[in-house]
C-alpha angles and dihedrals in degrees: 000000000000133000136194115234121186116251097249091050091054091061091049091050093048092049095048092044091053092048089055095042093245133130116247089252093051091049092050091046091052090047091052091048090052091049091050089051091050091049091051091049092050089052090050092050090048090052091049092050091047091053099038107019128251121324115262122236088251091055092048092049091048090052091049091049090053089059107036092178089066089067091056093062 
């Protein structure tokens, strides 16, 4: 498999990979794995909302409180 990555993004990838002690390929592979996990989570949330309705503000706040680091992002 091959992918085209815009020139400016290549430099960002290379810099971040080096900071983490990874090869460019390993960094991209980890990024793709993270994206696939996020996509699966989004699908799961969509299924939950389809079955049970949208999350209330109280439920969202409770979830955020369970993971305080999420509020830092």
